[in-house]
Backbone as numpy.savetxt, mean C-alpha at the origin, in Angstrom:
# Nx Ny Nz CAx CAy CAz Cx Cy Cz
1.23 -40.06 16.00 0.74 -39.17 16.02 1.96 -37.52 16.02
3.02 -38.36 16.53 3.59 -36.44 16.81 4.36 -36.69 15.47
4.91 -37.53 14.97 5.39 -37.10 13.43 4.07 -36.55 12.71
2.89 -36.66 12.76 1.91 -35.86 11.65 1.57 -34.46 12.00
1.99 -33.98 13.53 1.47 -32.87 14.01 3.12 -32.25 13.57
4.10 -32.60 12.89 5.44 -32.09 13.10 5.30 -31.40 11.51
4.51 -32.58 10.59 4.81 -32.81 9.09 3.52 -31.03 8.87
2.69 -30.99 9.92 1.42 -29.98 9.34 2.22 -28.99 9.67
2.73 -28.59 11.02 3.51 -27.64 11.34 4.52 -27.23 10.94
5.43 -27.70 10.47 5.54 -27.53 8.83 5.58 -26.80 7.93
4.38 -27.55 7.30 3.75 -27.25 6.25 2.98 -25.84 6.31
2.37 -25.79 7.74 2.02 -24.22 8.11 3.04 -23.56 7.69
4.21 -23.85 8.94 5.41 -22.68 8.27 5.65 -22.28 7.21
5.92 -23.52 6.38 6.47 -22.63 5.56 5.81 -22.36 4.55
4.17 -22.21 4.56 3.66 -21.51 3.74 3.14 -20.15 4.32
3.50 -19.92 5.30 3.29 -18.66 6.18 4.76 -17.53 5.74
6.14 -18.96 5.84 7.24 -17.75 5.18 6.47 -17.74 3.53
6.51 -18.45 2.86 6.73 -18.14 1.02 5.31 -17.01 0.97
4.31 -16.85 1.71 3.58 -15.60 2.03 4.03 -14.70 2.29
4.85 -14.57 3.04 5.66 -13.44 3.59 6.97 -12.71 2.58
7.61 -13.84 1.91 8.47 -13.54 1.12 7.11 -12.79 0.17
6.40 -13.53 -0.70 5.70 -12.68 -1.61 5.43 -11.59 -1.55
4.85 -10.89 -0.53 3.91 -10.05 0.15 5.22 -9.24 0.19
6.49 -9.45 1.39 7.62 -8.49 0.53 8.13 -7.80 -0.48
7.99 -9.15 -1.98 8.38 -8.45 -3.17 7.53 -7.95 -3.54
6.04 -8.00 -3.30 5.43 -7.13 -4.03 5.34 -5.92 -3.28
5.43 -5.81 -1.81 6.05 -4.38 -1.67 7.13 -4.08 -2.37
7.97 -4.14 -1.94 8.90 -3.90 -2.98 9.15 -3.19 -4.33
8.59 -4.15 -4.92 8.29 -3.99 -6.56 7.50 -3.20 -7.26
6.52 -2.98 -5.98 5.43 -2.19 -6.72 5.55 -0.86 -5.77
6.70 -0.41 -4.92 6.31 0.70 -4.83 6.66 2.07 -6.32
6.09 2.96 -5.69 6.40 3.84 -7.26 7.93 4.27 -7.04
8.59 5.07 -8.18 9.94 6.02 -8.29 9.40 7.42 -7.86
10.36 8.33 -7.14 10.38 9.41 -6.91 9.40 10.41 -7.69
9.87 9.92 -9.03 9.28 11.62 -9.91 7.43 10.75 -10.56
7.70 9.67 -10.10 5.07 9.88 -10.25 4.65 10.14 -9.15
3.60 11.09 -9.97 2.72 11.24 -9.29 1.26 11.09 -10.07
0.32 11.95 -9.40 -0.89 11.16 -9.74 -1.58 10.64 -8.65
-2.38 9.83 -8.93 -3.21 9.58 -7.83 -2.19 8.42 -6.35
-1.90 8.11 -5.64 -1.35 7.40 -5.00 -1.67 7.53 -3.60
-1.27 6.12 -3.00 -1.60 5.73 -1.68 0.15 6.30 -1.20
0.11 7.04 0.06 1.38 7.70 0.56 1.15 6.55 1.75
2.52 6.33 2.60 2.28 5.36 4.21 3.45 6.27 4.50
2.80 5.68 5.52 3.71 6.98 6.51 4.33 6.13 8.05
4.60 6.02 8.50 5.26 5.55 9.81 4.10 5.71 10.79
4.40 4.11 11.19 3.06 3.99 12.14 3.21 4.82 13.40
2.14 5.13 13.73 2.12 6.42 15.01 1.76 7.48 14.96
2.48 8.13 13.53 2.38 9.81 12.91 0.60 9.35 13.68
1.09 10.98 13.65 -1.03 11.59 14.10 -0.94 11.88 12.45
-2.23 12.03 12.67 -3.00 12.48 11.07 -2.61 13.98 10.59
-2.81 14.76 11.55 -2.30 16.13 11.22 -0.65 16.37 10.64
-0.06 15.78 11.33 1.08 15.65 11.00 1.60 14.83 8.96
0.28 13.74 9.05 0.42 13.38 7.66 -0.32 14.53 6.34
-1.34 14.99 7.52 -2.00 16.29 6.84 -0.62 17.03 6.39
-0.03 17.84 7.17 0.75 18.50 6.45 1.86 17.60 6.14
1.97 16.65 6.06 3.26 16.44 4.92 2.90 16.59 3.67
1.82 15.43 3.13 0.71 15.97 2.51 1.08 17.35 1.70
0.45 18.39 2.53 0.51 19.80 1.92 1.93 20.37 1.55
2.68 19.81 2.29 4.27 20.30 2.31 4.72 20.48 0.91
4.03 18.70 0.66 4.84 18.08 -0.69 3.43 18.69 -2.39
2.97 19.27 -1.89 1.74 20.08 -2.97 1.31 18.40 -3.59
0.38 18.35 -2.20 -0.72 17.20 -2.76 -1.40 17.25 -2.28
-3.30 16.87 -2.50 -4.16 17.08 -1.96 -4.85 15.86 -1.56
-5.00 15.88 -0.63 -5.09 14.66 0.11 -7.15 13.81 0.24
-7.15 12.70 -0.79 -7.94 12.64 -1.29 -9.09 11.82 -0.30
-8.28 10.99 0.53 -9.50 10.13 1.79 -8.15 9.34 2.46
-8.71 8.83 3.43 -8.05 7.63 4.88 -8.51 6.52 3.78
-7.84 5.42 4.76 -7.58 4.25 4.45 -7.90 3.79 5.30
-8.06 2.14 5.86 -8.65 1.19 6.83 -7.45 1.44 7.67
-5.47 1.71 6.89 -4.52 1.63 7.62 -4.68 2.99 7.96
-3.97 3.28 9.34 -4.16 4.59 10.39 -2.98 5.28 9.70
-1.96 4.70 9.36 -1.09 5.19 8.33 -0.63 5.70 7.25
-1.50 5.46 6.42 -1.66 5.57 4.89 -2.64 7.23 4.32
-2.71 7.57 3.36 -3.82 8.17 2.69 -3.29 8.59 1.81
-4.76 8.01 0.62 -4.35 8.52 -0.97 -4.60 9.90 -1.04
-4.22 9.95 -1.55 -3.41 11.35 -1.87 -2.95 11.41 -3.51
-3.50 13.19 -4.02 -3.27 13.28 -5.57 -2.47 14.38 -5.57
-1.56 14.30 -6.67 -0.77 15.67 -7.29 -0.80 15.69 -8.39
-0.81 17.12 -8.90 -0.46 16.65 -11.26 1.03 16.67 -11.60
1.71 17.51 -10.53 3.15 17.84 -10.74 4.18 16.79 -10.39
4.96 15.92 -11.48 5.67 15.66 -11.89 6.84 15.40 -10.31
6.87 14.38 -9.57 7.53 14.54 -8.28 6.65 14.59 -6.73
5.80 13.74 -7.10 5.12 13.73 -5.81 5.52 13.19 -4.60
6.22 11.53 -5.51 6.56 10.59 -4.35 7.25 10.94 -3.90
8.36 11.57 -4.37 9.92 12.53 -3.80 9.41 13.45 -3.00
8.64 14.38 -3.12 8.20 15.47 -2.25 7.77 14.86 -1.29
6.77 13.44 -1.27 6.21 12.92 -0.45 7.12 12.35 0.98
7.79 11.51 0.30 9.28 10.96 1.17 10.01 11.98 1.63
10.17 12.90 1.33 11.01 14.02 2.03 10.25 15.11 2.65
8.54 14.50 3.06 8.21 15.05 4.10 7.69 14.22 4.94
8.39 13.08 4.43 7.88 11.99 6.53 7.55 10.79 5.15
6.93 10.91 3.92 6.41 9.39 4.05 7.43 8.00 3.34
6.86 7.09 4.03 7.64 5.65 3.53 8.22 5.57 2.12
7.03 5.33 2.04 6.75 5.13 0.54 5.73 4.99 -0.12
5.54 4.81 -1.32 4.15 5.05 -1.61 3.47 4.06 -3.20
2.43 3.72 -2.98 2.32 3.00 -4.07 0.82 3.87 -4.86
0.96 2.72 -6.47 -0.45 3.49 -6.97 -1.81 2.88 -6.58
-2.87 3.55 -6.29 -3.95 4.04 -5.37 -4.63 3.67 -6.52
-5.79 2.06 -5.99 -6.60 1.37 -7.42 -7.71 1.76 -6.03
-9.16 1.34 -7.13 -10.13 1.61 -5.75 -10.55 0.30 -5.51
-11.63 0.29 -4.78 -11.90 -0.62 -4.17 -12.67 -2.07 -5.83
-12.64 -1.67 -6.61 -13.17 -2.40 -7.49 -11.83 -3.06 -8.11
-11.02 -3.17 -7.65 -10.02 -3.63 -8.84 -9.40 -4.77 -7.29
-10.26 -4.44 -5.54 -10.07 -5.36 -4.77 -11.00 -6.25 -4.74
-12.13 -6.60 -5.35 -13.52 -7.32 -4.59 -13.45 -8.34 -5.90
-13.62 -9.18 -5.88 -14.40 -10.30 -5.90 -15.23 -10.34 -6.73
-16.01 -10.46 -7.78 -17.46 -11.42 -8.57 -17.22 -12.49 -9.08
-18.60 -12.99 -7.83 -18.18 -14.84 -8.19 -16.39 -15.50 -7.64
-16.10 -16.02 -8.48 -15.13 -16.91 -7.96 -13.56 -16.88 -8.23
-13.26 -16.54 -9.88 -12.27 -16.65 -10.49 -12.55 -14.93 -11.46
-13.19 -13.99 -11.11 -12.85 -12.93 -11.81 -12.96 -11.71 -10.75
-12.16 -10.68 -11.58 -12.51 -9.60 -11.00 -13.11 -8.26 -11.25
-13.74 -7.47 -10.59 -14.95 -6.67 -11.35 -14.18 -5.55 -11.18
-14.51 -4.73 -12.67 -13.13 -3.68 -12.63 -14.46 -2.70 -13.21
-14.33 -1.42 -13.16 -15.13 -0.40 -13.38 -15.31 -0.08 -14.98
-16.98 0.49 -15.44 -17.05 0.72 -17.21 -17.13 2.16 -16.77
-16.36 2.39 -18.46 -16.23 3.71 -18.96 -17.68 4.43 -18.79
């Protein structure tokens, strides 16, 4: 019995490590270049006050569009090139392309629902 439990535990640990590695790679490779602009999800350090994040967005010449489920992330928009670099200079840790909820919801089992033009 102990052998089966050990195998199950190792299999579970392996799955968690594989998932964490894949997530880390996605976050690393998905971060935007400093020259990027448009609508982005700006990630700030954990524990940073909402007022400080909004001040950083204003210093970066961006417009805070909305908050997110995460208390250290804001959706920011800016049209001038270099928004991401300015956000990082003002205290953001990283920025990612902001996709609407439509890209995250699944319709049925195997296809994503995308907005119609």
